[in-house]
C-alpha positions as CSV (number, residue, x, y, z in Angstrom):
1,M,-23.5,17.3,-54.0
2,P,-20.8,14.5,-52.3
3,D,-17.7,16.0,-50.2
4,Y,-15.5,13.8,-52.5
5,L,-15.2,11.2,-55.2
6,L,-13.6,7.5,-54.4
7,V,-11.6,6.4,-57.5
8,E,-11.2,2.8,-57.8
9,L,-8.6,1.9,-60.1
10,A,-8.0,-1.6,-61.4
11,K,-5.0,-3.5,-63.4
12,G,-5.9,-3.3,-66.8
13,P,-5.3,-5.7,-69.9
14,A,-1.6,-4.8,-70.1
15,W,-0.7,-5.6,-66.5
16,D,2.2,-7.9,-66.1
17,H,1.2,-10.3,-62.9
18,A,4.4,-11.7,-62.9
19,R,6.0,-8.3,-62.0
20,S,5.5,-5.9,-59.3
21,R,3.5,-2.8,-59.5
22,R,6.5,-0.4,-59.6
23,E,8.5,-2.8,-62.0
24,Q,5.6,-2.4,-64.4
25,D,6.3,-0.4,-67.9
26,G,6.1,3.3,-67.7
27,W,5.9,3.5,-63.9
28,D,8.3,6.2,-63.6
29,D,6.0,8.4,-65.9
30,H,2.8,7.0,-64.3
31,A,4.3,7.9,-60.3
32,A,5.1,11.3,-61.9
33,F,1.3,11.8,-63.3
34,M,-0.1,10.8,-59.9
35,D,2.4,12.7,-57.8
36,G,1.5,15.7,-60.1
37,L,-2.3,15.0,-59.3
38,V,-1.3,15.2,-55.5
39,E,0.3,18.3,-55.8
40,D,-2.8,20.4,-57.9
41,G,-4.8,18.9,-54.9
42,F,-6.9,16.7,-57.4
43,I,-6.3,13.8,-55.3
44,L,-6.4,14.1,-51.3
45,L,-5.3,10.7,-50.6
46,G,-4.9,7.0,-52.3
47,G,-3.1,3.6,-52.6
48,P,-3.5,0.3,-53.2
49,V,-6.3,-1.5,-50.8
50,G,-5.4,-4.6,-49.0
51,E,-1.9,-5.7,-49.9
52,V,0.2,-3.4,-52.2
53,E,0.5,-6.1,-55.2
54,G,-3.4,-6.4,-54.7
55,E,-5.7,-5.6,-57.8
56,L,-7.9,-2.6,-56.8
57,T,-6.4,1.2,-55.3
58,L,-8.1,3.7,-53.9
59,H,-8.0,7.3,-54.4
60,V,-10.1,10.0,-52.7
61,V,-10.2,13.1,-55.1
62,T,-11.3,16.5,-54.4
63,E,-13.3,17.3,-57.7
64,T,-16.8,15.8,-57.6
65,D,-17.4,16.1,-61.1
66,E,-17.3,12.3,-62.6
67,Q,-16.5,13.7,-66.5
68,A,-13.6,15.8,-65.4
69,V,-12.4,12.8,-63.1
70,R,-12.6,10.5,-65.8
71,D,-11.0,12.8,-68.3
72,R,-8.4,13.5,-65.9
73,F,-7.3,9.9,-65.0
74,G,-7.5,9.3,-69.1
75,Q,-4.0,11.4,-69.0
76,D,-2.4,9.1,-67.0
77,P,0.5,7.2,-69.1
78,W,-1.0,3.7,-67.5
79,A,-4.5,4.5,-69.0
80,P,-6.3,2.6,-70.5
81,D,-4.0,0.0,-70.8
82,T,-2.3,-0.8,-67.5
83,L,-4.7,0.9,-65.1
84,V,-8.3,1.3,-65.7
85,V,-10.9,3.4,-63.8
86,H,-13.2,0.4,-62.6
87,D,-15.4,2.7,-60.3
88,I,-16.2,6.2,-59.3
89,R,-18.5,6.9,-56.4
90,P,-19.5,10.2,-54.3
91,W,-18.7,10.0,-50.9
92,H,-20.7,12.3,-48.3
93,V,-18.3,12.8,-45.1
94,W,-20.1,13.0,-42.0
95,L,-17.5,12.0,-39.3
96,R,-14.4,14.1,-39.3
97,P,-12.1,15.4,-36.5
98,P,-12.9,19.1,-35.5
99,R,-10.4,21.6,-37.2
């Protein structure tokens, strides 16, 4: 069993490429939803990969059941039109600092 799942999110068909991430319709609702996932301990860390306005966002989630992850991200106000789950991959962490 993996330690975590890596969730790759991509811009969906309703993404307005003429506007920044925080200018997209529904940003406040999406941001509140994502903050809730962090508060619940569901997301360990996450954010855009590369440039902030790039195509992909990566999140490390503590849930290791892929369907449960898809279901949870499916509740995002941006899903599935503005932001879509592109890929989910298991992550086995072998290296970490001592506790």
